[in-house]
C-alpha positions as CSV (number, residue, x, y, z in Angstrom):
1,M,-0.1,0.0,0.2
2,K,1.1,3.5,-0.8
3,T,0.1,6.6,1.2
4,I,0.8,10.3,-0.2
5,I,0.5,12.9,2.3
6,I,0.3,16.6,1.2
7,G,1.9,18.8,3.9
8,G,4.6,18.4,6.3
9,S,2.6,20.1,9.2
10,H,1.8,18.5,12.6
11,G,-1.1,16.6,11.2
12,G,0.8,15.3,8.0
13,I,3.8,14.2,9.9
14,Q,1.7,12.6,12.8
15,T,-0.2,10.8,10.1
16,A,2.9,9.4,8.5
17,L,4.5,8.2,11.9
18,T,1.5,6.6,13.2
19,L,1.0,4.7,9.8
20,K,4.5,3.5,9.7
21,K,4.1,2.2,13.5
22,V,1.1,0.1,12.5
23,K,2.1,-0.8,9.0
24,P,5.9,-0.6,8.7
25,K,6.0,-2.2,5.3
26,D,3.6,0.4,3.6
27,T,5.2,3.2,1.4
28,V,4.6,6.7,3.0
29,I,5.5,9.8,1.1
30,V,5.2,13.3,2.6
31,Y,5.3,16.2,0.3
32,E,6.2,19.5,1.7
33,R,6.6,22.8,-0.4
34,N,9.0,24.4,2.3
35,D,12.3,23.7,3.8
36,F,10.9,23.2,7.3
37,I,8.4,20.6,8.8
38,S,6.2,20.7,11.8
39,F,7.0,24.2,13.0
40,I,5.4,25.3,16.3
41,A,3.2,28.3,15.4
42,S,4.2,29.9,18.9
43,G,7.9,29.0,18.3
44,I,8.8,32.7,18.1
45,N,7.6,33.1,21.7
46,L,9.5,30.1,22.9
47,Y,12.7,31.6,21.3
48,L,12.2,35.1,22.5
49,K,11.7,33.6,26.2
50,G,14.7,31.6,25.8
51,A,12.7,28.2,25.9
52,V,14.6,27.1,22.7
53,K,18.0,28.2,21.9
54,K,17.4,28.4,18.1
55,L,14.2,29.3,16.4
56,A,14.8,26.2,14.3
57,D,14.2,24.1,17.7
58,A,10.6,25.0,17.8
59,Q,9.5,21.8,16.0
60,L,7.1,19.2,17.2
61,F,8.7,16.5,15.0
62,K,12.2,16.3,13.9
63,E,13.5,15.2,10.7
64,K,15.7,12.6,12.1
65,E,12.7,11.2,13.7
66,V,10.7,10.9,10.4
67,A,13.6,9.4,8.6
68,K,14.1,6.8,11.3
69,A,10.4,5.8,11.0
70,G,10.9,5.0,7.4
71,V,8.9,8.1,6.0
72,D,9.8,9.2,2.7
73,L,10.0,13.0,3.3
74,K,10.3,15.3,0.2
75,K,10.9,18.9,1.1
76,R,10.6,21.7,-1.6
77,H,8.3,19.7,-3.5
78,E,4.6,21.3,-4.4
79,I,1.5,19.3,-5.3
80,T,0.2,21.5,-8.2
81,A,-2.9,19.3,-9.0
82,V,-4.7,16.5,-7.8
83,D,-6.6,13.8,-10.2
84,F,-9.1,11.9,-7.9
85,A,-10.3,9.9,-10.9
86,E,-6.9,8.3,-11.7
87,K,-5.9,8.5,-7.9
88,R,-2.6,10.6,-8.5
89,V,-1.1,13.9,-7.7
90,E,1.0,16.4,-9.8
91,V,4.4,17.2,-8.1
92,K,6.6,19.9,-8.8
93,N,10.1,19.8,-7.6
94,L,10.9,23.5,-6.4
95,A,14.5,23.1,-6.6
96,T,14.6,21.7,-10.4
97,N,11.0,22.9,-11.6
98,Q,10.6,19.3,-12.9
99,V,6.9,18.2,-12.8
100,S,5.7,14.6,-12.5
101,W,2.6,12.5,-11.6
102,E,2.7,10.2,-8.6
103,S,0.1,7.4,-8.0
104,Y,-1.3,6.5,-4.5
105,D,-3.7,4.0,-2.8
106,S,-4.5,6.5,0.1
107,L,-4.2,10.4,0.1
108,V,-4.2,12.5,3.2
109,L,-4.7,16.2,3.0
110,A,-2.7,18.1,5.6
111,M,-1.9,21.5,4.2
112,G,-2.6,23.2,7.5
113,S,-3.7,26.9,7.6
114,T,-2.7,30.2,7.1
115,Q,-3.1,33.4,9.2
116,K,-5.0,35.9,7.1
117,S,-7.3,39.0,8.0
118,V,-10.8,38.6,7.0
119,E,-11.5,42.3,7.8
120,L,-8.7,44.0,5.6
121,S,-8.5,44.0,1.8
122,E,-5.3,42.8,0.2
123,E,-4.7,46.3,-1.0
124,S,-5.1,47.7,2.5
125,D,-2.8,45.6,4.7
126,G,-0.1,44.6,1.9
127,D,3.2,42.7,3.0
128,F,4.1,45.1,5.6
129,V,1.4,43.5,8.0
130,K,3.2,40.4,9.6
131,T,2.1,36.9,10.6
132,Y,4.3,34.2,12.1
133,K,2.6,30.8,11.9
134,S,5.4,29.4,9.6
135,F,9.1,29.1,10.3
136,A,9.9,31.5,7.3
137,E,7.6,34.1,8.5
138,S,9.0,33.8,12.2
139,Q,12.5,34.3,10.8
140,T,11.5,37.5,9.0
141,L,9.5,38.9,12.1
142,L,12.3,38.2,14.6
143,A,14.5,40.7,12.6
144,E,11.8,43.4,12.4
145,I,11.0,42.9,16.2
146,E,14.6,43.9,17.0
147,A,14.4,47.0,14.9
148,A,11.0,48.0,16.1
149,E,10.4,50.5,19.0
150,S,6.5,50.4,18.8
151,I,4.5,47.2,18.0
152,T,0.8,46.6,17.3
153,I,-0.6,43.4,17.7
154,V,-4.2,42.7,16.1
155,G,-6.1,39.9,17.9
156,T,-6.1,38.9,21.5
157,G,-6.7,35.2,21.1
158,Y,-4.2,32.8,22.5
159,I,-1.3,33.7,20.1
160,G,-1.8,37.5,20.4
161,V,-2.0,37.4,24.2
162,E,1.1,35.2,24.5
163,L,3.0,37.3,22.2
164,A,2.1,40.4,24.1
165,C,3.2,38.7,27.3
166,T,6.5,37.7,25.8
167,F,7.4,41.2,25.0
168,C,6.5,42.3,28.7
169,Q,9.0,39.4,29.9
170,I,11.9,40.1,27.6
171,G,11.8,43.8,28.7
172,K,13.1,45.4,25.6
173,G,11.1,48.4,26.0
174,H,8.8,48.0,23.2
175,K,5.6,50.2,23.2
176,I,2.8,47.6,22.5
177,N,-0.6,48.2,21.3
178,L,-3.1,45.3,21.8
179,I,-6.3,45.6,19.7
180,E,-9.4,43.5,20.2
181,S,-12.9,43.7,18.9
182,G,-14.5,42.2,22.1
183,S,-14.8,43.7,25.5
184,S,-11.9,41.6,27.1
185,I,-8.8,39.6,26.0
186,L,-9.2,35.8,25.3
187,N,-12.9,36.3,25.1
188,R,-13.5,33.2,23.1
189,Y,-12.6,31.1,25.9
190,Y,-12.8,33.0,29.2
191,E,-15.4,35.3,31.1
192,E,-13.8,38.8,31.8
193,K,-13.2,38.1,35.7
194,L,-10.8,35.4,34.8
195,V,-8.7,37.3,32.7
196,A,-8.6,40.4,34.7
197,S,-5.4,39.7,36.3
198,V,-3.6,39.4,32.8
199,E,-5.1,42.7,31.7
200,T,-3.6,44.3,35.0
201,V,-0.2,43.0,34.1
202,F,-0.5,44.4,30.6
203,K,-1.3,47.8,32.0
204,E,1.4,47.7,34.4
205,N,3.8,47.0,31.5
206,N,2.5,50.0,29.5
207,V,0.5,47.7,26.9
208,K,-2.0,49.6,25.6
209,L,-5.5,47.6,25.3
210,L,-7.7,48.9,22.7
211,L,-11.0,46.7,23.5
212,N,-14.2,47.1,21.7
213,D,-12.2,48.2,18.6
214,T,-11.6,47.0,15.1
215,V,-8.9,47.7,12.6
216,F,-10.4,48.6,9.2
217,S,-7.0,49.7,7.4
218,V,-3.4,49.7,7.7
219,A,-1.1,52.0,5.4
220,P,2.6,52.8,5.3
221,L,3.8,56.4,6.1
222,A,6.7,58.4,4.7
223,N,8.6,58.0,8.0
224,G,8.6,54.3,7.6
225,K,6.0,53.7,10.2
226,K,2.6,52.2,9.5
227,L,-0.8,54.1,10.1
228,V,-3.4,51.9,11.7
229,K,-7.0,53.2,11.4
230,T,-9.6,51.5,14.0
231,T,-13.2,52.3,14.5
232,K,-12.1,54.5,17.4
233,T,-8.8,55.9,16.8
234,E,-5.6,56.1,14.5
235,L,-2.2,55.1,15.7
236,E,1.4,54.8,14.4
237,S,3.5,51.8,14.6
238,D,6.8,50.3,13.4
239,L,5.5,46.9,13.2
240,I,1.9,45.4,12.7
241,I,1.5,41.7,13.7
242,Y,-1.8,39.8,12.8
243,A,-2.2,37.4,15.7
244,I,-5.4,35.7,14.4
245,N,-6.5,32.3,14.0
246,G,-5.7,30.6,10.6
247,R,-7.9,29.7,7.6
248,P,-7.8,26.2,6.1
249,N,-5.5,25.9,3.0
250,T,-8.1,24.3,0.8
251,G,-7.5,26.3,-2.4
252,L,-6.0,23.4,-4.1
253,L,-9.3,21.3,-3.9
254,E,-11.8,24.1,-4.6
255,G,-14.7,22.5,-6.3
256,Q,-13.4,19.0,-6.2
257,M,-14.9,17.7,-3.1
258,I,-17.5,18.8,-0.5
259,T,-16.6,21.8,1.8
260,L,-18.3,23.6,4.7
261,P,-19.4,27.2,4.7
262,D,-16.3,28.0,6.7
263,H,-14.1,26.4,4.0
264,T,-13.1,23.4,5.8
265,I,-13.4,20.0,4.2
266,K,-16.3,17.8,5.3
267,V,-15.2,14.4,6.8
268,N,-17.0,11.7,8.5
269,E,-15.7,10.2,12.0
270,Y,-12.9,8.4,10.4
271,M,-11.4,11.7,8.7
272,E,-12.7,10.4,5.3
273,T,-13.6,13.1,2.7
274,S,-16.4,12.7,0.1
275,V,-13.7,11.4,-2.4
276,P,-13.0,7.7,-1.8
277,D,-9.5,7.0,-0.2
278,V,-8.8,10.6,0.4
279,Y,-8.7,11.8,4.2
280,A,-8.3,15.3,5.5
281,V,-6.8,16.1,9.1
282,G,-5.8,19.1,11.5
283,D,-6.6,22.5,10.5
284,L,-8.4,21.6,7.3
285,V,-11.4,20.2,9.2
286,A,-14.0,21.3,11.6
287,Y,-14.6,19.2,14.8
288,P,-17.7,17.9,16.6
289,V,-17.7,19.4,20.0
290,T,-19.6,18.0,23.3
291,N,-22.9,19.8,23.9
292,V,-22.6,21.6,20.6
293,R,-24.9,21.5,17.5
294,G,-22.8,21.0,14.2
295,R,-19.0,21.3,14.1
296,M,-16.5,24.0,15.3
297,Y,-13.2,25.1,13.8
298,T,-10.8,24.7,16.4
299,P,-7.4,24.6,15.0
300,L,-5.5,23.2,17.8
301,V,-2.3,21.1,17.8
302,N,-3.8,18.3,20.3
303,E,-7.0,17.9,17.8
304,T,-4.7,17.9,14.8
305,V,-2.6,15.0,16.3
306,R,-5.9,13.1,17.2
307,T,-7.4,13.5,13.6
308,A,-4.0,12.2,12.3
309,N,-4.1,9.2,14.2
310,V,-7.7,8.4,13.1
311,A,-6.9,8.7,9.6
312,A,-3.7,6.6,9.9
313,M,-5.6,3.9,11.8
314,K,-8.4,3.9,9.0
315,I,-6.0,3.6,6.2
316,A,-4.2,0.9,8.0
317,G,-7.5,-1.0,8.4
318,M,-7.6,-0.7,12.1
319,P,-10.5,2.1,12.2
320,V,-11.0,3.9,15.4
321,K,-13.7,6.9,15.4
322,Y,-12.9,10.4,16.3
323,Q,-14.7,11.4,19.5
324,A,-16.0,14.9,20.0
325,N,-13.7,17.2,21.8
326,Q,-14.4,19.6,24.6
327,R,-12.5,22.6,22.9
328,T,-9.8,21.9,25.7
329,T,-7.4,24.8,25.6
330,F,-4.4,25.9,27.9
331,T,-2.0,28.6,28.1
332,K,0.5,30.4,30.5
333,V,0.6,34.0,30.3
334,C,2.1,36.8,32.7
335,G,2.7,34.1,35.5
336,R,-0.9,32.9,35.2
337,Y,-2.0,29.3,34.2
338,L,-5.3,29.6,32.4
339,G,-7.4,26.5,31.1
340,S,-10.7,26.6,29.2
341,I,-13.0,23.6,28.7
342,G,-16.2,23.2,27.0
343,M,-18.9,26.0,26.7
344,T,-18.5,29.6,27.7
345,V,-21.6,31.8,28.6
346,K,-21.5,33.0,25.1
347,Q,-21.5,29.8,23.6
348,A,-24.2,28.5,25.8
349,D,-26.3,31.6,24.9
350,F,-25.5,30.8,21.1
351,E,-26.5,27.3,21.5
352,G,-29.9,28.4,23.3
353,R,-29.2,26.4,26.4
354,D,-31.0,27.1,29.8
355,Y,-27.8,27.2,32.2
356,K,-26.6,28.6,35.4
357,T,-22.9,29.7,36.3
358,F,-20.8,29.6,39.4
359,L,-17.5,31.2,40.3
360,Y,-15.3,29.8,43.2
361,E,-12.2,31.7,44.3
362,T,-9.8,30.6,46.8
363,K,-5.9,30.7,47.2
364,D,-3.5,28.0,45.4
365,G,-0.4,26.6,47.0
366,N,1.6,30.0,46.2
367,G,-1.0,32.1,48.1
368,E,-2.2,33.4,44.8
369,L,-5.7,33.6,43.5
370,L,-7.3,30.4,42.2
371,Q,-10.5,30.6,40.1
372,L,-12.9,28.0,38.9
373,F,-15.8,29.0,36.8
374,L,-18.5,26.5,36.0
375,V,-21.3,26.6,33.4
376,F,-23.8,23.8,33.9
377,D,-27.4,22.8,32.9
378,E,-30.0,24.7,34.8
379,V,-32.4,21.6,35.1
380,S,-30.0,18.5,35.1
381,Y,-26.8,20.4,36.5
382,V,-24.5,18.5,33.9
383,V,-21.3,20.4,33.7
384,L,-21.3,22.2,30.2
385,G,-18.1,24.3,30.6
386,A,-15.3,25.2,33.0
387,Q,-12.5,27.7,33.2
388,V,-9.8,27.7,35.7
389,T,-6.8,30.0,36.5
390,G,-4.1,30.0,39.1
391,S,-0.4,30.6,39.6
392,E,0.4,26.8,39.6
393,N,0.4,24.3,36.8
394,L,-3.2,23.3,36.1
395,N,-2.7,20.9,33.2
396,G,-3.9,17.9,35.2
397,V,-7.0,19.8,36.5
398,I,-7.7,20.8,33.0
399,D,-7.5,17.3,31.5
400,Y,-9.8,16.1,34.3
401,L,-12.3,18.8,33.8
402,S,-12.4,17.8,30.2
403,L,-13.1,14.4,31.0
404,V,-15.9,15.5,33.3
405,I,-17.7,17.4,30.4
406,N,-17.2,14.5,28.0
407,R,-18.8,12.1,30.4
408,Q,-21.6,14.4,31.2
409,V,-21.0,14.5,34.8
410,T,-23.3,16.7,37.1
411,V,-22.2,19.1,39.6
412,E,-23.7,17.1,42.4
413,E,-21.5,14.1,41.2
414,L,-18.4,16.4,41.2
415,V,-18.9,17.0,44.9
416,T,-17.8,13.6,45.5
417,M,-15.6,12.5,42.6
418,D,-12.4,10.8,43.4
419,C,-9.1,12.8,43.6
420,A,-5.7,11.7,44.7
421,F,-4.4,13.0,48.4
422,H,-0.9,12.8,49.9
423,P,-0.6,14.8,53.1
424,E,2.8,16.4,51.9
425,I,1.5,17.5,48.8
426,N,-2.4,18.6,49.1
427,L,-5.7,18.4,50.9
428,P,-7.8,15.5,51.1
429,Y,-10.7,17.4,49.5
430,H,-9.8,18.9,46.0
431,F,-10.8,22.4,45.3
432,I,-12.9,21.1,42.3
433,N,-14.9,19.2,45.1
434,E,-15.1,22.1,47.2
435,A,-16.1,24.4,44.4
436,A,-19.0,21.9,43.3
437,L,-20.1,21.7,47.0
438,R,-20.2,25.4,47.4
439,C,-22.2,25.6,44.0
440,M,-24.8,23.1,45.3
441,Q,-24.9,25.1,48.5
442,K,-25.9,28.2,46.6
443,Q,-28.6,26.5,44.3
444,L,-30.1,25.0,47.6
445,R,-30.4,28.4,49.2
446,R,-32.3,29.5,46.0
447,R,-34.9,26.9,46.0
């Protein structure tokens, strides 16, 4: 069997590695148009903070690992056409410009996504507005960051907030503007009260927050700076950075298979597209989410890896279904760990759910504020969403809460759910149990 994978993204490489693990004799070829594979989109943050010595170290998978697995990786090769009827792809060697056709038994689409503004025209933003999702983009941006005194970041999702936080940490004296169309940062994932401490840190570090504001044009000035016009103001900046979620790279396949209104490719629970023996993974697809009607576009690395494994196992003849996710996300910014799982209040409103909320606040092991926010069904008390913040690593708590939502656990059940205890490490009653108990007490008082 021969599998061709278009794209050396996280999804493409994960598919290849999993397939070679379960079917080591199969031929697996990955075509990647660039010189670099599996770049971590936040790699520039890791480098600026010193978490990696070189920008090139910001990889999820290394080429040596891919070669050792027996995957045939062909960099600087672009797929310029796909012939689904004949099960073949047209390949252009970008080093020699030679073009040839390569046949396949199975084809995996893993072209990833590209950061692009949906608000500004091509003529408005031009090439002086920077993104940093790819290795090449990040290399270019690094040089411009060094030369810049003022930087404007458009978007306060995870990537925008993480980048602003990094600028605060490295202390180079940059004047930072952070523009957000919503009323608070990270508003797709958190209620305002849970990100207030991060916003305070930004203000203390002279980061100018422009909330409830939208960029509608960017233009170069004679002095070398750029003029940013928003719905509320105008400002000059040396460097403009788009820190927005990517859009799927599906242009190659336009009109050849079924896609959804958000330009993602329609797939079933095995990542199969509408074309036989063709699969799509990662940022090309939208996912089913627990308690949510339809699918959501959540371009996250953890979901990319899951879809890649599902596709590989189906190709190998050992099918496993993709399970609905909880949109489980996690970050660390300005000394705070933040995790968001499941529905936010906005999402619950959008879905038309009857719900209640509860905010529990206490102190963590460092004596800092620890917050747990619950969204739960008004009648059944099933937990629909959770948000947690604190100064300690909350990774395990976030995974725990993800399982709680996936398994439709109620607030009442959460009161007595089992958690580990050791007298030198923690209390016998976990703060999640305590939060659930306080929540139930509040509901009883209201009855």
